N, C-alpha and C positions, 0 to 999 in steps of 0.2 A: 496570829490573826492579822491579815493584811488590811482588812477594813476596820481597824481599830487603832487607837493611840492613847497614850497618857498625856496629860498636860505637863508643863515644865516642873511643876511642884509635886507631881505624881499623886495628886489628891483627887483628880477627876479622870474618868475613863470615858473615851468617846468611841462609839460603836456605830457603824453604818447600819441603818434599819432599812433593808430592801423592801419590806412590806409597805412602809409609809414613805419611802424615798426621803429619808431624813437622817440626821446625825443625832443620836441620843447621848445624853451626858449622864453618867452615874457618878455620884460622890462616893469615893472609896472609904472615907473616914466615917460617914454616916450610913454607908451601905444603902443608899436610896437613889431613886431616879430624880434627877434635877430638872432637866428640860429636854425638849426635842427641837432641833433646828431643822425646819423643813427646807428641802431643796427643790428647785425647778428643773425639769428635764430639758425644756426648750426655752427659747426666747432670749431676751437680753441678759437674764440672770441664769440661763440654763447651764447645767454642769454635765449634761449627758444622761442617757437612760440607765446605763450600767456603771456603777462605781466599783472599781477594783482596789482602791486604796484611799485612805485618808490620813492626814497628818495635822496635828494641832501645832500651829506655828507660834502662837503667843496667846495672850488672853482675849484676842479679838478676831483672829483669822484661822481659817482652815485651808489646807491644800487637798484637793480631790483629784483622783486619777480615773479617767473614763477611757473609752475605746481609743480614740485618737486625739483626745483633748484632756488637758489638765487645767485646773482652775484654782485660783486663790480667791476665796470668798470671805466676807465678814460674817459675824454671828447673826446678822439679819438676812443672810442669803444673797447679799448684793455682790456681784462680781467685782473684784479689785483688779485682777489680771487674769488673762486667758492665755494658755500656751497650746498652740496647735502643733502637734508633733509631726504632721505631714510636711510642714515648712521649716522644721527645726534644723539648726546647723550645729556642728561641733565647735570646739574652742578655736579652731583655725579658720572657721567660716565656711567649711565644706558641708554640703548637704548630707544629712545622715543617710546611711545606706538602708537602714531598717528602723521601724518604730521601736521605741523603748518598750520593754515588756514588763509592765505592772509595777516595778519596784523603784521608781525614782523617788529621791528624797530631796527636800528643799533645805538649803542652809542660807544664812544671811539674814538681814533685817529688812522689814517692810515698814 
């Protein structure tokens, strides 16, 4: 599932809920729903209308992949960093020839 991820401890499962445009958390030990993290489609904290992937970065951040935009957001839905793939450059500074297709992953610390 591209639109899901485990936390670092592998105790919580995060799944994109397209119906509510939210990220839902399931506790795997208790086998129960924990919380829904609502997402905004537009505006200052907008992550886009269509989410193709999510990644749990740590105990407080998510990475989301939308059409031409990826976003790092906190658990309150506030944008921490926005990545516009139309203006992205490779490691040598050259403009990307095409947009990444769905499967970028984030590494590093925030």
